[in-house]
N, C-alpha and C positions, 0 to 999 in steps of 0.2 A: 435427519432430514435437513441438521444445516450444514455437515458434511458432503451432501447430495447437493447442495445448491452450488457449494464450493466447484464440486468437482462441475455439474456445465456451464458454473461461470467461465473456467478458464479451458474449458475442453478443445476450444479452436485453438487455443493456442499449444497444448498438448500436440494435437494430429498435426501440427506443422504450418495453420492460415493462420493470416492476420487480420486482426479489426484494427478499423482505422474508424475515428469521430472525429469530426470537428467542433462539435456542439454537443452542449447539455441537451437530455430529452424531455425534460422538465424546465419552464420559466422559474429565473432566480426566481425566492421568495424566502421569507424569515425560517420556513424548513430547510428549503435545499441549502441555505447560506450556514445552519446550523451545524449541518450534515456535511460538509466541506471545511468549516472549522474544526467539527472535529477530527477531521481528516488530516488536515493541514496542521494541526497540535501534534498528531501524532508523528508525523514525521520531523518536527522539529524536534519533541524529545528524541527521537532515533538520533536528529542531526548532532543531537546536543548532551549526548549519553545521560539523559536525564531519569532514572529509572520511578523514580516520586510523579512525577509528570507522565509517564509512559502507563504507571498502577493505574492513574486515575482515567483513563481513555479506553480502558480495555477489562473485557468480563474475567477474570479471572480464571473461568472455568473454560475456556476459547480454546482456539486453534488457529498456528501458523501453518501454512501450506507451502512449501519453495516449488519451482519447477525452473532448475536449472537446465541450462542447455551448453554449457560449456565443454569444449571438444567433441561436438559432436556428439557425445550422448547426453541420453535425458536422464535426468533423475530426482522423483518426487522426496520428497521429503517433509516429515510434521514435527512439531514443535509444540511445546503449552502455553499460553499466554503465559504464567507463570515464569516457563524460561525465559521466553522473551524480554521480560523485564528485569530477570535477574541478568541477562548478558548484556541489555544495556545501559545500565549501572554498571557493569565492570570493562567495559570497552575501555581503549587506551588509543584508537586511532583516529584522526578528524573526518567525521563524514558529513558529506552533505547530498541528502535525499531532496529533489525537488519532480516535485507532478502539474503534469498541466491538460486541458482539456478534460475535466473530468466530467463524466455523467453519472448524472445522480435519480435515484429512481426510489418512494417513498410510496407507502399507503398506511395509516394508523401507526403503527408504535414500531414496523419494520422498516429498513431502507438497505440499499445496498448502494456504494461508491464504485466505479471501476474510472479507473487511470491510468496515463501511461507517466514510466518517470525515469530519472536517470540517476544512479550514484557516483559518488564519487569519494573516494580514500584516499586521506593524506594529499589532498591537491590533486588527485590524478581521477581521469575516468577510468569507472570499473564498468561499468554497464549499466545498461535501459532494461526496457520491460514493462508488463502491464501488469497491477496490483486489481484487485476486488476487495471489497470492505463489507462486510454482514453487518450491519447496526440495531440496535432495539433503543428502544426509548425507555429507561426507567425509570423513576421519582423523575420524569419533565427532563430528562438529564437525555442524548443520545451517548451511547458505547459499543465501542466496537466488540461485537460476539467475535466470531471468525474472519482471518481475511487470507489471503492468497497472493503470492504476485512469482514472476518469470523471469531467471537470472541472463540476457540474451545480450552479451557482452559484442556480437558481431552483427546485429540485427536490428542500428538503430539509425532512426533517422536523426539529422539535427535538430536538437530540439530546441523548441520555439522560442524558450529562454535564454538563449544564447551560450554561449565555453561558460566552463565554470569561474564562478567569479573569484580569482586567487585572493585569499584574504592578506597573504604575505608581502 
């Protein structure tokens, strides 16, 4: 069921259509804010190569799906959240991943966050795309169970966050 939801969430991107959202579907409240916080914390863990932080935000039994659209070819790949955690801690490149305009939907103890993002490696733009996160509330804490993202180096609008903030 979880994998099916991931496929449904990104199917429009896979078939070449773009979805654009300018606002969140639900008004901001304590729940949507806490879901957004978990997603932001995961992006921070990715940007700081902090595998300990990442491990606290995801269910290890979950999966990551990547839809890469480089060189005109579309490639779909999967990895476990366990592998993601290991790779996050062993990365040596400087990463900055930024998201904007998240769409957050929840009911009870499940939630979906969909957002656009850009990724910069060693101070240079790499790609943009869409990300979707499936979350579950466990012991009163939101955790990311499964997530998917697209890699689109040539299909990017200007980020509303502005250009990459060069740290050097």
